[in-house]
C-alpha positions, -999 to 999 in steps of 0.1 A, spaced: -133 96 537 -147 81 568 -161 47 572 -198 59 572 -193 71 537 -177 38 526 -206 18 541 -232 39 525 -215 35 492 -213 -2 495 -250 -5 507 -259 17 475 -241 -4 453 -257 -36 466 -291 -20 465 -285 -7 429 -274 -45 419 -303 -59 438 -327 -37 422 -313 -43 387 -317 -81 393 -353 -78 405 -364 -55 375 -348 -77 350 -365 -108 365 -400 -91 359 -394 -89 323 -392 -118 296 -360 -107 278 -348 -120 246 -323 -148 249 -295 -128 231 -299 -100 258 -298 -124 286 -266 -139 271 -252 -105 267 -259 -93 302 -241 -125 315 -209 -115 298 -208 -78 309 -190 -87 341 -164 -107 323 -157 -79 299 -153 -55 327 -128 -76 346 -109 -81 315 -106 -44 307 -97 -38 344 -69 -64 342 -58 -50 310 -57 -14 323 -38 -23 354 -13 -44 336 -4 -22 305 -11 14 316 11 35 340 5 73 343 -17 74 312 10 56 289 14 20 278 42 4 297 53 -32 291 72 -45 322 74 -77 342 36 -78 348 32 -88 313 52 -119 317 33 -125 349 -1 -124 330 13 -145 302 22 -172 327 -13 -170 343 -29 -174 309 -7 -206 302 -17 -220 336 -53 -214 331 -51 -229 296 -35 -261 314 -64 -261 338 -41 -262 368 -55 -254 404 -63 -218 411 -37 -215 439 -10 -225 415 -25 -200 388 -22 -173 413 13 -180 431 34 -187 399 29 -154 383 32 -136 416 65 -153 423 78 -148 387 71 -110 389 86 -107 423 119 -126 411 120 -103 379 117 -72 400 145 -83 422 166 -88 391 160 -54 376 
């Protein structure tokens, strides 16, 4: 794949997203639908994180990444700074991989 195709795909994705925003702003949508549309990116991100954490070669695999995810969830619950939320699970997973 060349850079031309990558830039064309990025431009197409941006145009598609912008077009959706423009079209949705022209209609008076129900409040429930507006709230649902706002939650779609959160659900997609959660699904992506789950798939990347638990699935390897189309099979569920529980390894050290699960511990890193649990650590991140605890740190988020404690409302710690973002950098700490990212670094602590990364360091923990790296140390666990070195031990195994």
